[in-house]
C-alpha positions in Angstrom: -16.0 71.6 -32.1 -14.5 72.8 -28.8 -17.2 75.4 -28.3 -19.8 72.6 -28.2 -20.7 72.0 -24.5 -21.9 68.5 -25.1 -18.6 67.7 -26.7 -16.7 68.9 -23.6 -18.9 67.0 -21.2 -18.6 63.9 -23.3 -14.8 64.1 -23.2 -15.0 64.3 -19.4 -17.2 61.2 -19.5 -14.6 59.4 -21.5 -11.8 60.4 -19.2 -13.9 59.3 -16.2 -14.8 56.0 -17.9 -11.2 55.2 -18.8 -10.2 55.8 -15.2 -12.9 53.7 -13.7 -12.5 50.8 -16.1 -8.9 50.3 -14.7 -10.6 49.0 -11.5 -12.4 46.1 -13.3 -11.0 42.6 -13.0 -9.0 41.1 -15.9 -11.8 38.6 -16.5 -14.1 41.4 -17.6 -11.6 43.2 -19.9 -12.8 41.5 -23.1 -16.5 41.5 -22.3 -18.1 44.2 -20.1 -15.2 46.6 -20.3 -15.1 46.3 -24.0 -18.8 46.9 -24.4 -18.6 50.0 -22.2 -15.6 51.4 -24.1 -17.3 50.7 -27.5 -20.5 52.4 -26.5 -18.7 55.4 -25.0 -16.5 56.0 -28.1 -19.4 55.4 -30.5 -21.3 58.1 -28.7 -18.5 60.6 -29.3 -18.6 59.6 -33.0 -22.3 60.5 -33.1 -21.7 63.9 -31.5 -19.1 64.7 -34.1 -21.2 63.4 -37.0 -24.2 65.5 -35.7 -22.0 68.6 -35.5 -20.5 68.2 -39.0 -23.7 67.3 -40.9 -25.8 70.1 -42.3 -29.0 68.1 -42.7 -31.4 68.4 -39.8 -32.8 65.0 -40.5 -29.3 63.4 -40.3 -28.5 65.3 -37.2 -31.7 64.0 -35.6 -30.8 60.4 -36.6 -27.3 60.7 -35.1 -28.6 62.3 -31.9 -31.1 59.5 -31.6 -28.4 57.0 -31.9 -26.4 58.9 -29.2 -29.5 58.7 -27.0 -29.7 54.9 -27.5 -25.9 54.6 -26.7 -26.4 56.6 -23.5 -29.2 54.4 -22.4 -27.2 51.3 -23.2 -24.3 52.7 -21.2 -26.5 53.2 -18.2 -27.5 49.5 -18.4 -23.9 48.4 -18.6 -23.0 50.7 -15.6 -25.9 49.2 -13.6 -24.6 45.7 -14.4 -21.2 46.8 -13.1 -22.7 48.0 -9.9 -24.7 44.9 -9.4 -21.5 42.8 -10.0 -19.7 45.0 -7.5 -17.0 46.2 -9.9 -17.8 49.8 -8.9 -19.0 51.3 -5.6 -22.0 53.5 -5.0 -19.9 56.7 -5.3 -18.5 55.7 -8.7 -22.0 54.7 -9.9 -23.5 58.0 -8.8 -20.8 60.1 -10.3 -20.9 58.1 -13.6 -24.7 58.3 -13.9 -24.6 62.0 -13.1 -22.2 62.7 -16.0 -24.5 60.7 -18.3 -27.6 62.6 -17.1 -25.8 66.0 -17.8 -25.0 64.8 -21.3 -28.6 63.6 -21.7 -29.9 67.0 -20.7 -27.7 68.7 -23.2 -28.8 66.2 -25.8 -32.5 67.0 -25.1 -31.7 70.7 -25.6 -30.1 69.9 -29.0 -33.2 67.9 -30.0 -35.4 70.9 -29.1 -33.2 73.2 -31.3 -33.6 70.9 -34.3 -37.5 70.7 -34.2 -37.6 68.2 -37.0 
């Protein structure tokens, strides 16, 4: 699992996310923060499932779910920026990490050619 570049990048995203979410107000802990955390960890689950499954069809399904999670995460981050829970620098860095993961994901999709 450690040799998988998308796995390493995704772990970096998790570390960054956990660090940023500490800045959010307590009123958002059980709503927006919870949604962001759930989407982030669910994405990691899909990476692991894709890596462990031997069926190309199943890998494609898991990676598709990961893509949906990343898109949802972008929406939640955009809401955070609009609500002024994060600044422009945090927003840019966070989106850049997601874009890098998305590029790796697209490469994985091309390798599958289902």
